[in-house]
N, C-alpha and C positions, 0 to 999 in steps of 0.2 A: 403341798400345804393348801389343801382345797376346802372342801366343804359340807357338812352335814346340815349346818343350820339353812343353807338356803333351799333345801328341798322342803322346807315349809313354805316357803314363796313359792314355789312352784306348783303346790296344791291347791293355792288360792285361785279365787275365781277371777283370773286376769287374762290379759291378752297378751301374747309373745310376738317378738318379731319375725314374720313369716313361717314361724314353725321350722326352722333348721334342726336338723337332729343334733343333738350334744353328743361330744366324746366323753365316754364316762369318767367319773373323779375317782381318785383313789382315795380310801381314807383307811391308811392301816395301823391305826390308834393315836390320834395327834394329841398334844398337850394342851389340857385345857387350865388356864391362869386364871383361879379365882381371887375375886377382890371383892371387899367387904367395905361397907361405909366409914368403918372404925379405923380402917387403913389409911385415909385420907385426911392427912396431918396439914394442918397449918403451920409449915416450919420450914426453913429453908434448908437446901442440899448443900453442904460445902463442898466445893469441886475436888477439893484435895482429899477428900476421902475416896473418891472412885479414880482420880488421876494420878498416874506414877511418874510420867514424866511430859516436858514440854519443847516441841521445836517451832522454830520461827522461820518462815521464808518472805523476806522483803522483796516487794515487786518492784521493778525498775520502773521508773517514770519517765516517760519523754514525751517529745509531741506526738510520735506515733502509737504511745498507748495510755493514753488519758483515760482512768477509768471513771464513769460516773458512780455505778451502783454494781455491786456483785451479787449476781441471784442465783449462780450455781457454781461450785468449783468440782472438777474432777481430776483426780491423780492417775496417770498411767499406772499401770502393775508393777512397773518395775521400778516406778518414782523419778522416771527422767525427765516426765513433762507435766505439766502443768495448764487445764485448760479453764478458761474464764470466761463466764456467760455474763456480759452486760447486756439487759434487755432494752433499757433506753437507748443505747447508741445501736443496736441489733447486730452486737459483733461477738466474736470468740477470740478472746486473747490467748496466744499461747507462750509459755514461760517454760523455761528448764527448770532444772530441780535447785538452782541458785537463785531464782526470780529474773534471770536475765530474759528479757522480752525477745521472743524470736519472730512473730509474724501475727498477724490477724486475719482472720475470715469475716469479711467485711461486704459482700455481695448483694448490696441491697438493689432491687429492682426486679421486674417482672420477667426476665428473658431466661434463658436455659442458665443453670447454676446459680440462679440468682432467687432472693427471698425477701418477704415483705416483713416477717417478724421472726423471732425465734422462740416459739413455744416451748420448747425442750432439746436438749441434745445428748448425745450418748458417744461412748469411745469404744471401738473395736482394737483391742492390742494386738489380735491376731493378724489381722488385715491392715494395720495400723491406718485405720481411718476413724473420721469423725462424721456423725450421722446428724444432721438437723431436721426438727420435725417444725414445718411452719403451717400453723391451721389458718393463717389469714388467707394464704394461697393453695391451701389444700396440698401440700408437697411435702414429699421426705428425700432429702437430698444428703448426697455423701461427697466427702473431701479426705484427701490423703493429709496425713499428720504435716505434711509440707503446705496444706492449703490449696492444693491443687484439685477442682471440680472432678468427679469421677462420673456420677450418674444420678437419676432423681426419677420420681414416679409419683402418680397423682392419688390422692385417697378417695378422692370421689367416686362411687356416691356415698361411701361410708365415711362420715367424717368422726374421727377419733377425738374425744374429749380428753382420754388419757393414753399414752404410749409408755412401752417399754422394748429395749432391744436385749434379744436374748444370746447367750453362749452359742446356739446352734444358728446365729445370723439370720434369724426370724424376729418377728415383732409380734408383739402382744398388744391388742387393742382393748380398751374398755370404754364403756358408753352406759351412764343409767341418766336417762330423762325420758321427757313425754314425747319426742319427735318420733311418732311410728314409721317415718320414712327412711331413717337409719337402722342399721344394725344395732342390737342392744347387747349388753352382757359382756362378757369376757371371749375372746376370740384371737386365733392367730394367723398372721400372713406370712408369707415369706418374704425375702429380701426384695423381691419386684413389686411387692404389693397385691399378689395373687391371695386369695383365701385359702386357708390350709383346714382349720376345723374350729369348733365352736364349743368352749369349755362350760360357760354359764349362761343360761339366759333369765333375765330378770324383767319382772312386770314394768310395762313401760308407763305405768302411774306412779312409779317412784322417782322424783326429780330430786337429784342431789348435785350441788355445785359447791366444789371447793377450791380453793386457789393452789392447794398444794398438790402434787401427784401421790397417788396411791401406792405407786410402784416403787421398790427398791431392791437392791441385789443384794446376796451375801454368798462368797465363794461361788460356787456354779448353778445357784439358784436365783430366780427372779420371785421376788414378794410381792402379792397384792393385799393392799390392807382394804377388806369391803367394809366400808363405815356404816351401811345401812344393818350389817348384823354382827360387826365386831370379829372377823372372822380373819384369819391370814393364810390365804393361798399362796401353794409355792409351784413353781414351774420349774421341772428339771428333767434332762434328758427326754423332752418331748412328752412328758407327765405332768399332770396337774394334780397335785393333792391338797388336803387340808392338813396345814402342818400346827397351827395355833388357834385356839379361840378363847376369847375373854368372857367370863361369867360373872356378871355384876349382881351378887345377892340380892342386894336391896333395891335394884333400879332394873328398869327394862330398856332393850334397845330400842332404836329407829324402826326396826322392821316390826316390832312389836305393835307399836303406835301407830305405823301405816296398816297394818293388816288387822287390827282390833280397835275396839271403842276405849282405849284404855290413854286416852290424853291425860286425866287427872292425877297420872303416875310421874313419875320423875323419870325421865329417860337419858342414857348416858350414852357417848359415842368415843370412840377411840379415833383420834384425828391423826395420829403420827404414830409410825413404827418403825423401828431397825433393829437389825440382829447384828451382832458382833460375835466373836469367839466366844467371850464370856456373860455375854448380855443380852438382854432383850430391853429395848429402850422405848419408850411410848407416852404419849400426851393423850389424858382423856379430859373431856370436857362433860361437865353434868349442866344439863340446861337450865335446871331450877333457878340458878342463880348465877347463871353463865360462868362458872368459876372453872378454873383449868389445873391440871396437876400433873406434874412430870413423873412418871415412874420407871423405876430400874429393878428387873427381875435378874437376879442372881441365879446361872444357870447351876454354879457349883452349890450354894447353898439353898437352892431351892426357897428363894424367899423374895418378895417384894418390899422394896423400899419406895415410898412415895412421897411427893414433897408438892408444896403449892408455887415454891419459887426456888431458884440459884443464887448462892452466893459465891461469888469468885475469889477465892482466897490463896489462889495459886499466883497471879500476877495483877490482879484488879482491873485487869482488861476485859469490860463486859461488851464482847463481840458478838451480840445474838442477833444482831441485823440479819446475819445468815449463819445458820447452824445445822450442821448434819453430823453423820457418823460413816465412817468406813469402814465396812466390814472386812474387807481384804487387811487391812493394818491394825484392827481393832483399836481404831483412835475416834476422836471426836474433832472435828473441824469447823473452825469458826475464822471470822474475817474482822480485824482492828482496822478502823478508819482513825484517821488523824484524832478528831474531836476524843475518840473513845481512849486515845492513848494520853491527851492531854488531861483529861478527867481522871485517869488512873493514879497519876502522881498524888493527888489530894488524898486518894483513898488509902494509898499504900502509907501516906505519911501517919495517917489516924491509926490503922491498924498495927502499925510499927509500935506507937505509943501505948496502945492496950495490950500489945503482947511481947514485952522486951525480952523475953525469955526463949522467944522463937527465932531461928535465922530464917526470914522471909526473903526471897529472891526478888530483886528488884530489877527487871527488865525496862530501862529505858531506852527508846529509839530517838534519834535525833530526825525528826520529821518535822514536814512544814504542812501548812494547811491542805495544800492542793496536791500534796504527795499521794500515789497509789496506796491502798490498803496493804496490810500485813497479814499473810496467811497463818492462822496458828492451829499447829496439828498439839492436840492432846492426848497421848498413849495413855488407854485405860488399864487400871488394875484387874487383875481377875477376882478382887472380891472387894466386898465394901469395905474400908478401914475405920473401926470405930472408934 
């Protein structure tokens, strides 16, 4: 899933990082997702139209595992472990499939096996290890599922703004900024941090800063959402290809704005992308009015469904303070905090009065204000239910 549009940037009069040779990208006919302004509706997506069933995992609360805020949830491939990141406390909490707390990785410090922050983390099911990227100290560290420290390496002199772990046990690194002293674009390093190959070079005058990672995984692929040209690149079996690209008929991309004098036109960016067995899920922002839309592309129907908001008519728990998709289980993962559950009761009662002919499931948990959140896994339908 790699990149034809990027070639337009490489032809522009720009300087690149140290002139490294790039590995050829393969484009064997990628899917173009065409979007027109008429498709962007001011309407709410009812979650019941895409969700088939829901599972809840109540995380144990104790003095040893008090979670302040969940920033990332990873479920092991066999579903037996849940790994929960709380950046505020710089800890990864490990639970079993029933939500029972097992242990935490909380090695704060500057010594071997220690970190100052957790910028991101990854799971290697084959090697049963947890990999932590600490951008503050410039380290990548690995631990066993039992929390025992294994090894680490330094990322310097190249500081990676974004990092992904591949099924080949290597790393993909991504940098797009104006610092010419660090490597730019997309490249691969091995599990010891040694440079392997460069896939993409980007102009060093393009500076983009996003809070969310552009990387995601699906089956045995690693996807990169390139936000300046709205392409989706895919790494698989040591090869990089273009897999998808978004074409906006009435708008221009950020790459067009950067490379041409077209500031008077409206530009649009894809800010979020995930793939599951049946869906491509994305979020689009239109710069003119800073409006954002949620898009759901059905692979089976070859059709886009775009909404400006979501309405949870499944259980009325609006848990979008963490919201992601799991390509392995074709599911949507979110977090339910105590205040979310308290507010849901009132919403449920209102909806029940309006739709007395429907049987609405009412999942009520006996939670206290300081209890740990509940993980909600919503399994997706294979098509939109109308």
